[in-house]
C-alpha positions as CSV (number, residue, x, y, z in Angstrom):
1,N,-25.7,29.8,7.1
2,V,-21.6,29.4,6.1
3,T,-19.5,31.8,3.9
4,A,-16.8,31.5,3.6
5,H,-14.2,33.9,1.6
6,I,-11.0,31.0,0.4
7,Q,-7.6,33.3,-0.7
8,V,-6.8,29.8,-3.2
9,A,-2.4,29.9,-3.0
10,Y,-1.0,27.3,-4.7
11,Q,2.3,26.7,-6.9
12,G,3.4,24.5,-9.5
13,D,1.9,24.1,-12.7
14,A,-1.8,25.0,-13.7
15,E,-2.7,21.2,-15.1
16,S,-1.5,19.6,-11.0
17,F,-4.2,22.3,-9.5
18,S,-6.8,20.7,-7.2
19,W,-8.4,20.6,-4.4
20,V,-11.0,19.0,-2.7
21,L,-12.5,20.7,0.6
22,P,-15.1,18.1,2.7
23,L,-18.5,20.2,3.5
24,P,-21.5,19.4,5.7
25,S,-23.7,19.9,2.3
26,V,-23.6,21.2,-0.9
27,P,-22.4,24.3,-1.0
28,T,-23.5,26.8,-3.4
29,L,-20.0,29.0,-4.7
30,G,-18.7,32.2,-6.1
31,V,-15.7,33.9,-7.1
32,G,-14.8,36.5,-4.5
33,T,-11.5,39.5,-4.6
34,D,-7.5,39.6,-3.5
35,L,-9.1,43.2,-2.2
36,L,-10.9,41.8,0.5
37,F,-7.7,39.9,1.9
38,T,-5.9,42.8,1.9
39,A,-7.7,45.0,4.1
40,L,-8.3,42.0,5.9
41,R,-4.1,41.9,6.8
42,G,-4.1,45.5,7.0
43,V,-6.4,45.8,10.0
44,T,-5.5,41.9,11.7
45,D,-2.3,41.1,11.2
46,P,0.3,40.8,14.6
47,R,2.6,44.8,15.2
48,F,5.7,43.9,17.4
49,F,7.6,46.0,19.4
50,L,10.6,45.4,21.7
51,T,11.3,46.3,25.4
52,W,13.9,45.0,27.3
53,E,13.6,44.2,30.3
54,S,15.9,43.1,33.1
55,V,15.3,40.4,34.9
56,S,17.7,39.5,38.7
57,G,19.9,36.6,38.6
58,C,19.6,36.1,34.8
59,S,23.0,36.7,32.9
60,G,21.8,35.7,29.6
61,G,22.1,32.5,28.2
62,D,19.2,29.3,28.5
63,Q,18.5,29.0,32.2
64,C,16.6,32.8,31.9
65,F,13.8,30.8,29.2
66,P,12.0,27.8,30.5
67,S,12.0,24.7,28.9
68,P,9.5,23.3,26.5
69,E,7.1,20.9,28.1
70,A,6.6,17.8,25.2
71,G,3.2,17.7,23.6
72,G,0.9,15.2,22.5
73,G,-0.2,13.5,18.6
74,D,-3.3,14.6,16.7
75,G,-5.1,12.2,18.2
76,V,-6.6,12.1,14.4
77,D,-9.2,9.0,14.6
78,A,-10.6,6.9,11.2
79,G,-12.8,4.4,9.4
80,D,-12.3,3.3,5.6
81,G,-15.8,5.0,5.7
82,G,-17.2,1.7,4.3
83,E,-16.8,-1.0,2.2
84,N,-17.7,-0.5,-1.8
85,G,-19.7,2.2,-1.5
86,P,-19.8,4.4,-5.9
87,V,-19.3,7.7,-5.8
88,V,-22.3,10.5,-7.0
89,V,-21.4,13.5,-8.4
90,L,-24.3,15.6,-7.1
91,V,-23.1,19.4,-8.7
92,E,-20.9,19.6,-11.6
93,G,-19.6,23.5,-13.2
94,E,-17.7,25.8,-13.2
95,V,-17.1,29.2,-11.4
96,G,-14.3,32.3,-12.6
97,P,-11.1,30.3,-13.0
98,Y,-12.8,26.5,-11.9
99,D,-13.8,24.1,-12.7
100,Y,-14.9,21.7,-9.9
101,K,-18.1,18.5,-8.7
102,V,-19.7,17.6,-5.4
103,V,-18.9,14.7,-5.1
104,Q,-20.6,12.3,-1.9
105,S,-20.0,8.4,-1.4
106,D,-20.9,6.3,1.2
107,S,-17.2,4.6,1.1
108,G,-13.7,6.6,1.6
109,D,-11.7,3.9,0.1
110,A,-13.8,4.6,-2.9
111,L,-14.5,7.9,-2.4
112,F,-10.7,8.2,-2.2
113,A,-9.7,6.1,-5.5
114,W,-12.1,8.5,-7.5
115,L,-10.3,11.1,-6.5
116,N,-7.1,10.3,-7.8
117,E,-8.9,8.7,-10.5
118,N,-10.2,11.5,-11.5
119,G,-7.3,14.3,-10.9
120,Y,-8.0,15.2,-7.5
121,D,-4.1,13.7,-5.8
122,Q,-4.7,13.0,-2.6
123,P,-1.3,11.8,-1.3
124,E,-1.9,8.4,0.9
125,A,-1.8,10.3,4.7
126,S,-4.6,11.9,3.2
127,K,-7.1,8.2,3.1
128,P,-8.0,8.3,6.8
129,L,-9.0,11.8,6.9
130,V,-11.1,11.2,3.8
131,G,-12.6,8.1,5.5
132,H,-13.6,10.2,7.9
133,Y,-15.9,12.9,6.9
134,V,-16.7,10.3,4.6
135,N,-18.0,8.6,7.5
136,Q,-19.7,11.8,8.7
137,E,-21.6,12.0,5.6
138,F,-20.4,15.1,4.6
139,V,-19.9,15.2,0.3
140,F,-16.6,17.2,-1.2
141,L,-16.2,19.8,-3.1
142,A,-13.6,19.7,-5.6
143,L,-11.8,22.4,-7.6
144,K,-9.7,22.1,-10.9
145,L,-8.4,24.6,-13.2
146,L,-10.3,25.2,-16.3
147,K,-7.9,23.9,-19.3
148,D,-7.7,28.0,-20.2
149,K,-6.1,28.8,-17.1
150,S,-3.4,29.3,-14.8
151,V,-1.7,29.5,-11.8
152,G,-1.8,33.2,-12.7
153,D,-6.2,33.0,-13.3
154,L,-6.4,32.0,-9.7
155,Q,-8.5,33.4,-7.6
156,P,-10.3,33.2,-3.8
157,V,-13.4,31.3,-4.0
158,V,-16.8,32.3,-1.7
159,V,-18.5,28.7,-0.2
160,S,-21.9,28.9,1.3
161,Y,-23.7,26.1,3.1
162,T,-26.1,25.8,5.8
163,S,-25.2,23.1,8.3
164,D,-26.9,22.7,12.0
165,E,-23.8,20.9,13.6
166,F,-20.6,23.2,11.3
167,A,-20.4,27.1,11.5
168,C,-17.7,26.4,9.6
169,V,-15.6,25.1,7.2
170,P,-13.8,21.9,8.1
171,L,-9.9,22.2,6.7
172,K,-8.5,19.2,8.3
173,L,-7.3,17.6,5.4
174,T,-6.9,20.5,3.5
């Protein structure tokens, strides 16, 4: 059983807000509080202390620091999730300031198109990630703000789900 408290940060028009989260099973939703995140920051934010140390043979400049190693790519590899499967709305409703739908498809292309046609704008670069999660038979939680809500009404979302294999919220797509 996984319960995640997710603080939502967004800048822009309320009508443009949408958020899509892939999950391994149909979630239950609730509304959290920003006070939780304030308390967590108070005990988990890093604290930095500066200590000066002289190193023999170093007079400053680049010769005192190692050069960074070249890094690799992110290795994202995903199929399109099938050909022409329909998109099924499994659950829909309202929670706090949000209107939500939980959808599923056996086609990454069909789901990607459905999300964009229904106002859950996804950039073209996310298409392989949608296919990746469709291939794993994930469901997708799609959130929008209710019509009478503004960006100032955003609240943390509490997402609970069960899974035998995934003990954390997948974040590749988000």
